[in-house]
N, C-alpha and C positions, 0 to 999 in steps of 0.2 A: 629459679629466678630470685635474684637478690633484691632486697628492699633498698630504696634510695636512703642515703644517710640523712640525719637530722639537719635541718637548716632553718634559719630565720632571715627574713629579708623585708625591708620596708616597701610599702605600697602607698600610692596617693598621687596627688597632682604634682606635675613637674613642668618646667618651661617647655621641654620637648614635646610633652603631651599637648600643651596649649598651641604650640606651633603646628603640630599635626592636625588638630581640630581646625585651626584657622585655614589651613590649606584646603581641607575637605570642603569647608564653607565656601572658600573662594572658587573651588571647582564647581560647586553648585551654582553660584552666580555666573560663571562663565557659561555653563550649559544653558542657563535661562537666556543669556544674551544671544548665544548662537541660535537657540530655538526661535527667538523673536526675530532675528535677522533672516533666517531661512523660511519662516512662516509669517509673512506680514499680516495675515489674518488674526494671528494670536495677539498682535499689538492693539487690535481694536479694543475699545472699552467693552468690559463685560466681566463676568465672573471667571471665565477661563484664564484671562490675562491676569487678573488679581490673584488667582490661585497659583499660577505659574510664578508670579513675582513674589508672592508671599511664602512659598515653600522653602526657599533657601533662608528666608528671615526666620521662619519658625524652627527650621532645622539648626540654624546657628544659635538661637536661643536655647534649644534643648541641649545642644552640645556644650554651651557655656555653662548651663545649670549642672549638667553631669560633671563637668571638669571641676566646678567649685565644690560639688558634693564629695569629691575625692579627698576625704580627710586623711591625714597621715596615720597609717596603721602598720602593724607588724604581722606579717604572714609567717606562720611557723609550721614546720613539719617535724614530728618527733619520731618518725619511722613507722607509726601506726595511724596517726590522725592529723588532719589539718586543724590549725587554730588561727583565729584572727583576733588580735588584740590591739589595744590603743598603743600609740607610739610613745606617749608620755610615760616614764617609769613609774610615776606616783598614781597613775590611773589604773585601776584594777579591772577594767572592762576586758573580758576575754571570752570569746565564743568559740565553741567547737563547730566545725564545718562538716556537713555530711558528704559533700561532693565538691570538688574543684576541677573545672574543666578549662583547658586552654582554648580560647576562641580565636586568638590572633597571636602568632609568634613572629616577630620582626627580628629575631636574633638579639637585638639590643633592648627589646621591650616585649612585654606579654600583656595581653588583654585576657583576664580570667573571669569566668562565671563561677561564683561560689554560692552554694546552697546551704542554708542552715537548718537547725532542727524544726524550725517552724514550717509547716507545710506550705508550699507554693511561694516561699520568700526566697528570692535570689539577689545577689549583689554583684555588681560589676567592679572589678579590681584592676588597677594598672600598676604593674611592677616593671621596673626599669634597671638596667645595668648601672652600677655606680663604680665607685673606686675599688670595690672588692670583687675582682674578676673570679676568683675561686668560688666565692659565695654565690655569685650569679650563675655560674656553671651548675653548682649543686641544686640551686632552685629550679633551674630548667630541667635538670635530670629527675627531680622529684615530681615536678608537675607532669612531665610526660610519662613517667613510669606509672602513675595512677596509684590509687589506694588499693591495698590488698583486700581481697574479698573476705568478709567475715566468715568464721568457721561455720555458722549456721547456714549461710548460703551455699557453702561447698557441700554440706550434707544433703541439702534439698536437690542440688543438681545431680548428685550421685544416684538418687532414687528415681529420678525422671526417666 
């Protein structure tokens, strides 16, 4: 099996991500409206109606917060390890990632779950195709190829 070639691609919030999240939020409101029309008992005052009406509002607030938290970063694959760095060239923030998993692949965008060296800490990243079609293809290849297993893990598997 061949390793995926090295690639660097920007991640972060985009207008298309905002539009996608807004559509998801609107679908939530439509679902609530349909539920209220089909079940008139739900429209009666009480906590079930408040919870039903408040759920899309809270979901929208959570999605908006997540979108705003998507700072521009650079995701890099060097052939052996994933790294996540700041987008600004003068900022030296650079962190190694232990694992990068694709959670949603829309062909034109990827939702990725990245885990760092800190135990239990994971981060959600949004990567999107841009003007560099070849770079986007390389990123998708690298993400779906997965990281090669460390040599120590290969030795343990042989003994089992």
